[in-house]
Each structure stands twice: as structure tokens, then as C-alpha cells.
Backbone bond lengths (Angstrom), bond angles and torsions (degrees), N, CA, C in turn:
res aa  C-N    CA-C-N  psi(-1)  N-CA   C-N-CA  omega(-1)  CA-C   N-CA-C  phi
1 M - - - 1.440 - - 1.589 107.57 -
2 R 1.372 113.10 138.70 1.524 117.32 173.66 1.520 108.40 -102.92
3 Y 1.183 114.37 152.24 1.548 123.50 -178.47 1.455 111.64 -124.16
4 R 1.299 113.95 152.91 1.522 116.83 177.33 1.645 108.61 -144.48
5 E 1.286 111.69 152.33 1.469 114.10 175.34 1.446 112.14 -66.06
6 L 1.314 116.66 135.93 1.465 123.62 -177.89 1.526 113.47 -92.28
7 G 1.297 122.01 81.98 1.447 119.22 -169.92 1.474 115.26 57.52
8 R 1.366 111.00 -140.10 1.479 122.00 176.52 1.590 113.93 -93.56
9 T 1.384 116.25 12.83 1.584 110.69 -176.75 1.514 112.37 -80.74
10 G 1.309 120.40 -12.10 1.441 121.56 178.39 1.591 114.03 86.66
11 W 1.296 108.29 2.00 1.546 115.90 172.67 1.417 113.80 -85.75
12 R 1.332 117.98 144.10 1.495 124.52 170.06 1.596 102.95 -109.37
13 V 1.223 116.48 111.47 1.501 121.53 -172.78 1.569 105.13 -111.11
14 S 1.362 111.75 161.35 1.412 121.51 179.48 1.500 107.19 -71.04
15 E 1.269 116.04 146.89 1.554 117.40 172.93 1.509 114.53 -67.20
16 V 1.367 112.90 -31.12 1.460 117.71 167.07 1.464 113.64 -102.29
17 S 1.381 112.71 130.08 1.482 117.72 -177.53 1.479 108.61 -106.60
18 F 1.341 117.49 177.72 1.525 122.93 174.13 1.561 106.17 -105.35
19 G 1.252 116.66 112.90 1.533 115.25 176.50 1.557 108.31 -89.89
20 A 1.288 109.98 118.49 1.644 115.78 -171.32 1.559 112.87 -101.00
21 W 1.244 112.92 29.12 1.545 114.24 172.09 1.519 109.09 -66.79
22 A 1.413 117.61 -57.58 1.456 120.76 -176.27 1.566 117.81 -53.71
23 I 1.417 115.12 -29.70 1.538 113.34 178.66 1.520 113.23 -75.72
24 G 1.215 119.81 -7.43 1.359 123.79 -178.79 1.575 111.27 -83.92
25 G 1.390 112.81 -9.38 1.494 117.77 176.72 1.497 115.61 90.51
26 S 1.363 121.63 2.53 1.279 123.15 179.92 1.581 119.05 -66.10
27 W 1.275 113.24 -11.38 1.466 121.68 -169.63 1.515 103.76 -113.59
28 G 1.368 121.21 15.21 1.427 124.40 -176.17 1.578 111.79 121.98
29 E 1.463 106.84 -169.46 1.504 110.54 179.40 1.526 113.40 -70.84
30 V 1.319 111.70 127.87 1.525 119.30 -179.87 1.545 109.27 -127.15
31 D 1.370 114.63 133.11 1.436 118.07 175.03 1.512 109.82 -92.55
32 D 1.390 109.80 130.06 1.438 117.45 -177.72 1.458 115.85 -61.96
33 G 1.378 116.91 -31.71 1.440 120.25 174.59 1.445 113.48 -59.72
34 A 1.310 115.46 -48.21 1.456 124.50 176.79 1.607 112.63 -59.35
35 S 1.361 111.13 -41.95 1.397 112.63 175.90 1.566 119.63 -60.11
36 M 1.407 108.04 -37.64 1.464 117.31 -178.15 1.576 103.42 -69.72
37 E 1.250 115.03 -38.96 1.656 115.15 -178.55 1.458 106.81 -63.68
38 A 1.399 120.12 -41.50 1.527 120.31 174.86 1.359 112.48 -57.23
39 L 1.271 122.28 -50.79 1.612 128.98 -175.96 1.551 106.22 -60.22
40 H 1.318 118.29 -51.29 1.413 117.93 175.07 1.549 117.73 -57.04
41 A 1.186 113.34 -36.77 1.460 123.74 178.77 1.500 110.83 -59.37
42 A 1.454 108.36 -45.71 1.518 116.58 -174.80 1.599 106.18 -65.37
43 I 1.359 111.70 -46.75 1.519 110.97 -179.11 1.598 117.80 -65.23
44 D 1.314 110.46 -27.06 1.448 115.54 173.60 1.391 111.89 -72.04
45 S 1.341 121.53 -25.21 1.532 128.79 178.07 1.438 110.29 -82.25
46 G 1.476 121.36 -1.63 1.424 119.83 -178.38 1.526 114.32 100.34
47 V 1.376 116.83 -7.64 1.464 114.23 -178.30 1.749 106.75 -66.32
48 N 1.344 115.92 143.55 1.404 117.65 -179.45 1.506 108.10 -137.29
49 F 1.346 119.03 9.70 1.452 120.81 -177.92 1.546 105.04 -130.20
50 I 1.275 116.40 130.56 1.453 124.79 179.27 1.650 108.21 -123.98
51 D 1.388 110.56 132.68 1.394 120.80 -179.01 1.637 107.96 -105.36
52 T 1.245 119.36 120.58 1.552 117.44 177.83 1.627 104.39 -141.14
53 A 1.328 112.16 -170.42 1.321 119.69 174.05 1.376 111.24 -159.61
54 D 1.447 120.12 161.81 1.500 119.30 174.87 1.445 120.14 -61.39
55 V 1.431 110.85 -25.29 1.532 117.90 -169.83 1.485 103.54 -91.77
56 Y 1.303 124.13 -6.59 1.493 117.08 -175.76 1.599 108.18 -83.82
57 G 1.327 103.66 100.93 1.516 110.87 -171.66 1.576 117.71 78.17
58 M 1.376 112.13 12.88 1.392 120.61 -177.48 1.483 107.70 54.55
59 G 1.344 121.80 47.71 1.481 118.26 176.79 1.494 111.36 115.41
60 R 1.281 113.87 -37.34 1.514 121.60 -175.76 1.566 114.53 -49.70
61 S 1.330 119.16 -45.42 1.474 124.10 178.29 1.499 108.44 -66.72
62 E 1.260 122.80 -47.97 1.426 123.52 177.97 1.573 111.95 -55.85
63 K 1.337 110.48 -44.34 1.593 113.79 -177.72 1.514 109.39 -63.41
64 L 1.361 114.69 -36.21 1.501 115.28 -178.51 1.528 114.51 -70.37
65 V 1.372 111.13 -28.77 1.466 119.03 -177.58 1.622 104.77 -75.18
66 A 1.420 115.68 -33.56 1.324 119.47 179.11 1.500 109.58 -66.00
67 R 1.292 119.49 -42.14 1.526 122.75 178.26 1.558 104.96 -63.81
68 L 1.226 121.99 -43.62 1.513 120.28 -179.98 1.615 110.82 -55.29
69 K 1.314 116.28 -40.77 1.394 120.01 -177.33 1.558 113.25 -73.40
70 R 1.328 113.25 -24.24 1.442 118.41 172.76 1.550 112.93 -73.63
71 E 1.343 109.87 -32.11 1.473 115.12 -178.90 1.572 117.77 -83.83
72 R 1.511 111.50 -18.17 1.464 113.96 -174.68 1.622 106.39 -124.44
73 K 1.360 107.89 150.65 1.391 118.65 -179.51 1.529 113.88 -96.94
74 D 1.337 108.27 -0.64 1.499 112.65 -179.23 1.544 113.00 -69.68
75 E 1.339 117.55 152.50 1.407 117.50 174.33 1.543 111.42 -80.95
76 I 1.180 118.01 117.36 1.468 126.02 -170.38 1.565 103.98 -122.32
77 V 1.306 114.67 135.99 1.463 118.17 175.67 1.568 102.09 -109.24
78 V 1.415 108.51 135.15 1.482 116.65 -179.03 1.468 107.63 -117.11
79 A 1.339 114.80 126.73 1.424 117.96 173.03 1.593 107.40 -108.77
80 T 1.301 117.77 129.29 1.423 123.29 179.50 1.675 108.39 -117.24
81 K 1.236 111.20 175.25 1.532 113.06 -179.62 1.506 109.47 -140.27
82 A 1.393 112.35 157.18 1.438 117.79 -174.10 1.536 113.35 -138.09
83 G 1.236 120.08 137.44 1.556 118.47 169.35 1.555 111.54 136.48
84 R 1.363 119.25 -31.66 1.359 125.03 -179.05 1.470 119.20 -67.77
85 K 1.370 117.83 -8.65 1.315 125.99 173.47 1.432 111.56 -72.63
86 L 1.246 119.81 -18.30 1.514 123.37 -179.68 1.323 114.58 -63.85
87 S 1.324 118.13 127.01 1.524 124.21 174.13 1.497 112.87 -133.13
88 P 1.391 117.07 107.98 1.324 127.18 2.47 1.526 114.81 -73.79
89 H 1.271 116.83 158.60 1.433 127.09 179.53 1.568 110.76 -77.73
90 T 1.365 123.20 84.17 1.287 123.80 -170.25 1.507 106.44 -128.16
91 A 1.395 114.49 156.50 1.482 117.61 174.65 1.433 118.78 -57.23
92 D 1.473 115.60 -32.57 1.472 115.92 174.28 1.397 114.21 -62.91
93 G 1.313 121.31 -24.27 1.608 120.31 178.18 1.432 112.85 -70.45
94 Y 1.339 116.39 -11.70 1.528 116.35 -175.28 1.663 101.12 -90.42
95 N 1.305 119.86 77.84 1.352 124.32 176.81 1.478 110.12 -125.91
96 K 1.356 116.59 169.99 1.455 119.20 -169.88 1.578 109.57 -55.77
97 A 1.294 109.78 -52.78 1.540 119.36 -173.37 1.492 107.14 -48.81
98 N 1.296 118.23 -55.57 1.454 122.78 -175.74 1.504 113.90 -63.94
99 L 1.332 112.24 -44.37 1.496 115.23 178.50 1.425 116.74 -62.36
100 T 1.467 113.93 -37.95 1.344 116.39 175.83 1.538 118.51 -67.20
101 A 1.423 110.39 -33.99 1.568 116.13 170.73 1.441 108.77 -60.59
102 F 1.300 125.96 -47.01 1.381 131.06 -174.79 1.523 108.92 -61.06
103 I 1.254 114.67 -46.82 1.473 117.88 179.33 1.509 116.54 -67.45
104 E 1.316 115.30 -35.36 1.474 121.64 170.27 1.478 114.69 -61.63
105 E 1.321 119.25 -41.02 1.514 118.75 176.94 1.492 113.12 -73.35
106 S 1.311 116.19 -32.75 1.519 117.37 172.19 1.463 115.36 -66.19
107 L 1.313 118.06 -33.65 1.466 127.23 176.45 1.544 105.61 -58.78
108 R 1.370 114.39 -50.60 1.463 121.21 -179.35 1.509 110.45 -60.76
109 N 1.256 114.86 -51.60 1.413 121.56 -176.50 1.556 112.90 -59.19
110 L 1.272 118.87 -41.45 1.466 123.86 -178.71 1.592 112.24 -92.07
111 E 1.343 119.30 -6.26 1.302 124.77 171.66 1.382 113.43 63.15
112 V 1.320 119.16 47.48 1.517 121.62 176.32 1.527 106.82 -142.89
113 E 1.328 109.66 166.11 1.429 115.23 -176.43 1.534 112.17 -92.12
114 T 1.340 118.27 -18.18 1.452 120.02 174.35 1.516 107.53 -141.09
115 L 1.259 111.66 136.23 1.655 120.91 -179.37 1.532 98.12 -81.62
116 D 1.423 104.14 144.36 1.562 113.64 172.01 1.462 110.43 -64.21
117 L 1.294 113.39 -62.45 1.478 118.48 -168.05 1.547 107.28 -145.72
118 V 1.317 120.60 125.12 1.394 131.12 177.23 1.470 109.87 -107.18
119 Q 1.284 121.81 129.50 1.517 125.12 170.93 1.547 111.10 -114.61
120 L 1.308 115.88 134.88 1.367 119.13 166.75 1.634 112.57 -55.07
121 H 1.131 123.31 132.52 1.494 118.53 -170.88 1.429 113.17 -93.10
122 C 1.347 117.51 80.30 1.548 119.23 175.70 1.494 114.25 56.21
123 P 1.397 117.62 49.04 1.348 116.62 -176.16 1.460 115.86 -68.90
124 P 1.387 124.15 167.98 1.415 120.07 176.75 1.592 107.52 -61.18
125 T 1.253 112.63 159.62 1.525 119.44 -174.90 1.413 114.17 -62.20
126 E 1.368 119.69 -26.23 1.470 122.99 -172.71 1.502 103.28 -72.07
127 V 1.335 125.55 -23.85 1.380 124.98 179.29 1.542 115.48 -58.29
128 Y 1.384 116.04 -33.51 1.335 121.34 -179.28 1.643 114.59 -70.97
129 Y 1.268 110.50 -9.45 1.494 115.17 -178.40 1.543 104.77 -114.12
130 R 1.386 123.70 29.46 1.439 129.41 176.78 1.560 105.89 -124.16
131 P 1.319 123.32 88.33 1.342 125.33 -176.82 1.694 107.18 -58.82
132 E 1.216 119.89 -29.97 1.375 116.92 175.97 1.462 124.15 -56.70
133 V 1.353 110.15 -28.80 1.652 119.90 173.95 1.466 104.52 -64.97
134 F 1.373 124.11 -44.24 1.418 123.43 -172.21 1.578 110.65 -77.31
135 G 1.376 108.43 -30.45 1.396 116.55 172.71 1.579 110.71 -56.26
136 A 1.386 114.58 -46.09 1.338 119.34 -175.34 1.554 110.56 -65.32
137 L 1.326 116.06 -34.96 1.484 116.67 174.38 1.584 110.43 -69.27
138 D 1.256 117.10 -33.40 1.485 119.25 176.05 1.518 110.53 -61.90
139 E 1.352 117.32 -34.24 1.391 119.14 179.20 1.587 112.30 -75.45
140 L 1.323 118.70 -27.79 1.312 123.50 175.52 1.548 112.75 -69.66
141 M 1.327 108.48 -39.73 1.406 112.58 174.02 1.500 114.47 -69.30
142 A 1.107 119.05 -34.10 1.500 121.81 176.11 1.513 114.45 -63.73
143 A 1.393 107.50 -33.21 1.537 114.78 -173.83 1.622 107.23 -85.32
144 G 1.288 114.23 3.77 1.479 122.84 -178.25 1.476 114.45 73.91
145 K 1.238 118.00 19.24 1.715 117.06 178.80 1.480 107.01 -79.10
146 I 1.269 119.50 -33.84 1.465 122.90 -179.52 1.535 114.60 -133.39
147 R 1.377 118.19 140.38 1.393 117.04 -179.61 1.603 112.10 -83.15
148 H 1.297 112.82 -38.68 1.461 114.06 -176.62 1.721 103.50 -147.86
149 Y 1.390 113.78 158.37 1.467 116.06 -178.53 1.589 103.76 -138.06
150 G 1.262 111.22 157.96 1.519 126.70 172.62 1.436 117.34 -158.96
151 V 1.288 118.83 -165.93 1.456 122.10 -173.54 1.375 108.46 -134.92
152 S 1.310 123.77 147.23 1.369 139.00 167.07 1.641 105.10 -103.07
153 V 1.451 111.67 115.45 1.356 114.17 179.45 1.466 123.99 -115.54
154 Q 1.260 123.06 169.98 1.506 120.60 178.29 1.484 110.34 -115.55
155 K 1.391 115.19 -15.54 1.472 119.31 177.72 1.461 113.51 -124.59
156 V 1.261 119.32 146.75 1.569 122.86 177.69 1.608 106.49 -59.24
157 E 1.273 116.84 -43.81 1.430 124.56 -173.34 1.603 106.38 -61.02
158 E 1.339 120.97 -32.99 1.346 121.23 174.84 1.483 117.51 -66.66
159 A 1.333 110.02 -38.96 1.518 124.54 175.74 1.596 106.69 -58.37
160 L 1.341 114.23 -54.77 1.397 116.30 179.27 1.548 119.91 -56.45
161 K 1.333 110.36 -36.02 1.473 117.37 172.63 1.541 113.63 -68.45
162 A 1.244 110.40 -41.50 1.609 120.10 -173.46 1.613 104.05 -59.84
163 V 1.273 120.10 -48.60 1.453 122.51 -168.55 1.494 109.90 -68.06
164 E 1.371 121.49 -14.59 1.549 122.41 173.41 1.376 114.37 -63.10
165 Y 1.558 118.77 -23.63 1.458 120.71 172.72 1.473 109.66 -80.88
166 P 1.337 113.46 126.63 1.500 118.91 -173.16 1.447 121.23 -57.41
167 N 1.483 116.88 -25.67 1.381 115.35 -173.85 1.560 109.32 -105.86
168 V 1.297 121.16 18.25 1.477 126.58 169.40 1.541 106.27 -74.95
169 Q 1.310 110.84 110.12 1.514 115.73 -176.73 1.592 114.68 -94.54
170 T 1.270 115.07 -22.57 1.445 119.96 -173.49 1.644 110.77 -140.97
171 V 1.232 114.41 148.77 1.507 116.92 162.15 1.520 106.06 -135.34
172 Q 1.441 109.04 135.59 1.405 120.16 179.83 1.564 105.43 -108.63
173 L 1.275 116.47 122.79 1.541 122.06 -175.85 1.446 108.61 -140.28
174 I 1.462 112.99 174.82 1.338 117.34 179.02 1.460 107.53 -95.50
175 F 1.407 115.64 128.95 1.474 118.69 175.44 1.579 102.26 -146.41
176 N 1.417 114.24 122.80 1.380 122.16 179.54 1.520 106.02 -153.94
177 C 1.381 112.41 -177.64 1.499 112.88 -175.96 1.651 115.83 -63.74
178 F 1.396 111.10 -21.15 1.384 112.41 177.75 1.545 116.10 -90.77
179 R 1.287 112.94 -12.13 1.451 115.87 -172.63 1.573 109.00 -129.92
180 H 1.259 119.90 101.33 1.355 131.64 -164.46 1.548 110.36 -109.45
181 R 1.301 119.30 -11.20 1.517 120.56 -174.98 1.553 113.90 -60.77
182 P 1.246 119.85 -31.41 1.514 113.43 173.88 1.488 114.21 -62.36
183 A 1.362 120.74 -37.98 1.438 123.22 171.83 1.445 114.64 -58.39
184 E 1.429 114.05 -46.28 1.498 116.41 177.95 1.431 119.34 -70.10
185 L 1.332 117.86 -29.38 1.372 120.73 -175.70 1.515 122.58 -113.60
186 F 1.325 115.89 -27.33 1.469 122.83 -166.38 1.593 112.51 -114.86
187 F 1.225 117.77 -36.25 1.468 123.41 -168.71 1.528 106.31 -58.01
188 E 1.386 122.40 -41.08 1.450 125.14 -178.90 1.604 111.70 -60.62
189 Q 1.283 112.12 -42.50 1.424 123.57 -178.12 1.526 107.64 -63.05
190 A 1.391 114.78 -51.62 1.478 119.02 -176.03 1.631 105.47 -59.22
191 K 1.236 113.49 -50.45 1.528 110.73 -178.32 1.524 111.12 -62.63
192 K 1.358 123.01 -40.91 1.469 116.63 170.41 1.326 119.08 -52.74
193 R 1.423 121.55 -36.78 1.399 127.66 -175.43 1.582 114.50 -92.10
194 K 1.386 107.36 -5.93 1.434 115.31 -173.19 1.531 116.32 52.22
195 V 1.330 106.51 51.78 1.450 120.45 176.41 1.596 112.42 -97.35
196 G 1.260 121.76 127.82 1.511 120.65 -173.53 1.655 106.57 -74.66
197 I 1.251 115.40 137.93 1.529 121.51 174.90 1.441 111.23 -105.20
198 L 1.381 113.29 125.38 1.473 121.50 178.88 1.559 104.72 -108.22
199 A 1.289 119.86 106.14 1.496 117.56 -176.72 1.451 108.97 -91.88
200 R 1.335 115.87 135.04 1.411 125.21 169.59 1.650 108.67 -109.41
201 C 1.356 117.44 142.04 1.425 114.04 -167.90 1.584 109.41 -91.31
202 R 1.327 118.23 -21.76 1.423 115.99 -175.32 1.574 111.36 -129.69
203 W 1.222 115.62 175.92 1.541 124.86 179.94 1.408 113.38 -126.51
204 R 1.318 118.89 135.68 1.565 125.41 164.61 1.460 109.42 -139.47
205 A 1.240 117.04 151.42 1.426 125.10 178.58 1.474 108.16 -54.01
206 G 1.349 119.19 121.60 1.567 120.07 -177.75 1.445 113.02 102.12
207 C 1.454 117.55 -5.79 1.440 115.49 -175.99 1.405 118.24 56.30
């Protein structure tokens, strides 16, 4: 396994991560035992970065990751996401009260006092133009609830706006053989600002 520095976080993470959407059961019936076997196999292969979200099985995925961390002594970085629980999913929902509630629930699910990395979960574009949203994340970081935060985006333009906020440490976006725009428009800015890039290869409504 090869490892890279993740932006300014100080973490060296595996180039291949474990995407924990499926183990939440969002794609159909999933056996928790098989999910745990898959998680352990990933760690055995050198993976040290897991990507999950509070809506992946409405906490089920996060709880399985918590179980993994109880069973392993390895250093594992866990990125979770917040925001997609909003119904309706609107920019106004990305406020301090809601974000705090989402973070508190993820803390309970993952059985930790501080979340490693929290990403806004593909919020509406308007959110990137609301400094108070990122101010709320700054306050949660200052309170010790999260170590770092970033964003998961659907558009390159959203990524470019997000990195204008100084504490955005990571951007998760779509990058694959059919979608090259991030390399053409965003990668240079990410390198300049030392922002970590988390590439996902495909897109589905809801990220």
C-alpha cells in the first residue's frame, strides 16, 4: 500500500480507502458479519482511511466502523459527513444548531470524543457562499468536537469556492476517466492551498 500526506492534516493516509456506504445497507440487504470481514480485510491490506457518513444506514455504517476500531489497535483515520439528513435538503438547514446535532450523533455512533474529519455532505451550492456555516464548523473544532473539516462536492466550482475558507482541509469530488474537469480547474488550487483531495470515482444522487 502507498500512502500520501492528506493536505495540512498531518495524516499519511492510504491511497486506497474503504468506502463505507454499502455496509450501511443503503444498497440492499447487508450482513454485518460480512461487513466486518471486509473492514478487517481492508485494514490487513494496509488501508488506514475509512469514508462514511451519518446517513449511510442512518448510523449503521458509523457503528460498524466504531466496532472495527474497538477490535483493532491500528491507527485508522475516519472521515464522516453531515448534512444529508436535512429534509428538505436546503441551504438554510446548514446552521449551527443542526450541524451541532449531526456532529453529536456521529460522536455517539463512532464512540469517540472527537471526530477525525467531518465533511459537509454535498450541500446546495448556496452553502459555499455562507461564511457563517464554516464559522459554525470552526466553533465545533475549537470546542474539540472535530479535528478537521472539509467538503464533499458535486461541482468543481463548489470546490473552488470552498477552499477560500482557510480551515477547509479536504475536498472530496468526482474524478475518473470520464470526468477530468477537477484536474483542469481545481487540482492546481488545491496544491497551492495544501488542501487534501479525496477522489470518488462515481456519482449517485445523494453522494
